[in-house]
N, C-alpha and C positions, 0 to 999 in steps of 0.2 A: 683322903687318901688310901687309899684300900691297897695293902699290899697279898700276893699270894703267898700265901704260910707254906704251900707245899711249894714253889719255887725259890722259898727260901732255904727249907729245908734241905731239897735235892741240892742247892748251889752248896750248903756247908760241907755236905757228902762228897760231892767235885772236889771243890778245895782240899778237903780230907784225904780224899783219895791222891792228889797230885802232891801233897805235905809227904802223906806217907813214903810216895814212889822215890822223894828227892830224898829222905833222911834214910830211907834202906836202901837206897841205891837199884832201885826197880825199872830203872830210865827205859830198857827196851821190853819190859814188860807192858809199862803203860803206852808205848809207842805201836808194837804189836798188836795193844787193845782196840787202842784208836783207829790204827788200820783198817782190823778187821771189821768194827761198827761203821766203819764210813762204806768201805764196799759193799757191806750189809744192806745200808741206807741206798745205795747207790740201787741197788739190784731191787730194792723192794721200790721204788721210787721209778723205775724201767728205763733207768739211764744205761743199766745194763740188758742190751737183750738179745745177744747172739752172742755165741761162741767166740767170734772174732773180739769180741770186747774183752772177754778173759782171757786170751791169746796176750792179747796188747797190752793188759796190767800185769801178767807175770812177766814179760818180757821189758816192759820198763821198769820193774823191781827187780830184776833180775840187774841190769844194765845198772841201776843205783847202787845196787850192794857190792856189784863186780867193780865201779869205777867210783866209789866213795872216796876215796883220796884222791882221786884226779879233780885239784881247784878249778882247772878250766872247765871243765865240760858245763857242770853249774851252771856256767854264765852262758853257753848257748842253750839250754835247758830253759834259762830263764828270759831267754829273748825271745823263744817260741810263746814261751808263757804269756808274757806282751801281745806278742801278734794274736795267739788266739783265744785272748780276752777282747781284744778290738771285734776280732771276727765274729765273738757272741755277742756283741754289744751290735754292731753296725751290718751286721747279714744274721739276723735270730733263728731266720731257718732253714739255715746251712747246717747239717748234722750238728745240731745246738746240743744236744745230750754228749754226743761223741766227744766233743771238744771238748765241754766242761770237765767231763771226766777225765782227760788229759792233763787237763788245768788242775784237776786234784791230785793227780797222780806229779805230778811238777812240783806240788804245795807239800806233797808229804816227801819227798825226795831233798826238801830243802828244811823241812825239819830234821829229818836223818841228819843230814849235813852238817846242821849246826849242834845236835846231838853230840856225834861225833867229833867235832869240833871245840864247844864250849858247854859241857851240861849245864853250867852255871846260866848262859844265855837262853839256853832253850825254855828253863824254867822261868825266868825272865820275863819273855815272851807270852807265857801261859799267863804271868801275874798280871802283867800289863793288860791286855784284853780282858781278861776276867774282869779286873779293875776298871776299866774303861765302861764294860758293860754294864758292870753293876751302878756305879755313878746315875751311867743316864736313865737305867729303868727307877733307881731311888727319885730324882729330881724330875726325870718327867713325867712322873706319877703324882709327883707335890705339885708342883709350880703349871704342867699341862703346859697346855696356849695351844699354837697353830701348829701342825703336821709338816713334815720338810715333804714328804716328798709320798704322798696318800694313798695313791696309786701304786707305788711299790712296795712301802714300809708303812704301813696302816697305823705303827704306834710310836713311829720315831719321832719325837715332836724336836722342835728347836731348841727350848728351854734345855731337856736332857742332854742332846747332845753340844751344846756348847757349852756347859758345866763339865760334861766330861772329858772334852777336848781341852779345855784349861787345865784342868786338875794332871789328867794325863800327861800333858805337857810338861808341867812341872815336876811329875814324879818321875818322867825320862831322864830330865836335867838332872837331878838329885841323884841317878846313875850314869852320869857324865857324861851323857850323849849333848851335843852341843845346840843351843835354843832353837838355830836352825833344822839340825838332824830332828830335835825331839818333834816339832812341830809338822815335818813329813811324817813323821810315823803314827804320830796322833791323828794327823789326819785321814792316813791307812785304814785305820781299822775303821772308821767311817766308811769309806766304798768299799772295805770289803765285804762290809755287813750287806751294803746296798748293791753290790754289785750281786752276791748269792740271793739277794731279795727277788730281786729284777730274774733272774735262772727259776727259781719257786714259782714267780707269777707267770713267766712264761708256759708253765709248765700247768699251772693252777693247783699249786702245792702251797698250804698256808706253814709246815712243817716238813724238814725232810723225813722224819721219825717222830713219834712220840715218846722213844726211851726215857729220856726225861721229865717228865711231869712238870708243863710250865715251864720249861727250856726247849721242848721241840728233843728233836737229836744231836749226836755228837757232832754234824757237821754246821746244825745251828748255833753249836756253842764254840766252833774252830772258826765259824764265817769271817769274822772280823779279823783274824789273822791272816787271811788271805794273800793281802800284797803285803802285809808286814814283812815277813818274814823274806820274800823276794828283793825287797827294799833294805832290809839289816844286810843282805850280801853284798847289794852294788854300792852302800853306806863305807 
C-alpha cells in the first residue's frame, strides 16, 4: 500500500484547522473562509463567467443571511436543490454550470443554517464526512479491487467504499441517529462525492483546484457533504 504523505500531512492540518475553530469559537471565520475559497474555485473553473453570476450569488447570500431564522424558507430551498440536481443529471447541457453554482449556494445556506441552529452538529457533519473519506482512502489503498464507477470516479473502489459505509453507519449510530437514518446519511456521503465527480468529468476537470495538495480544492473536500446537509434538514 502506497500512502501519499503530502495527503496525510495536509489532512492533519485540515483537521487541526477545524479543531482550533471549534475550541476557539471561530465558527463564522471558518465558514467565511470556506465560502470565499468555494467562490474562487468556481471562478477559476469558469463556473462563474458573467457579472450576472456574481449578482446572483450576492442576492442569494443576502436572502440566506436575511432569512436565516425562517425555518420554512430552507424547505423550499432544498426542494429546489433536489430539482436542480435532477436537471444537472438528466439534462447535463442545460445551463449545467449555472445550475451547479445555485446548488452550491443552497449547500452553503444549509451549512449556515446548521451553524446558527447547532454548532455541534455543524462540526459533527464535518467530522463524519472527513472520517468517511479517510476510511475509504485507507482501505481502498489497502485492499484495492474493482472500481465502482471508473468513468466518473477513477479511484473509488468497492472495498474502500463498503468499509467506509459500514464504519460511518456505526459512527452515526453512536451519535444517536437511528440505524435507518445512519444508513441514509452514510449513503448520502457516497452519492455527494459521485455527483460532484460527475460534474467535474462533464467539465473535463480532475479537481476543482489544487489548493490542498493531494486533496484537490475546498469543494473536493466538501463534496461528500453535498447531500448530507440537505438530508439532515429533512430528518
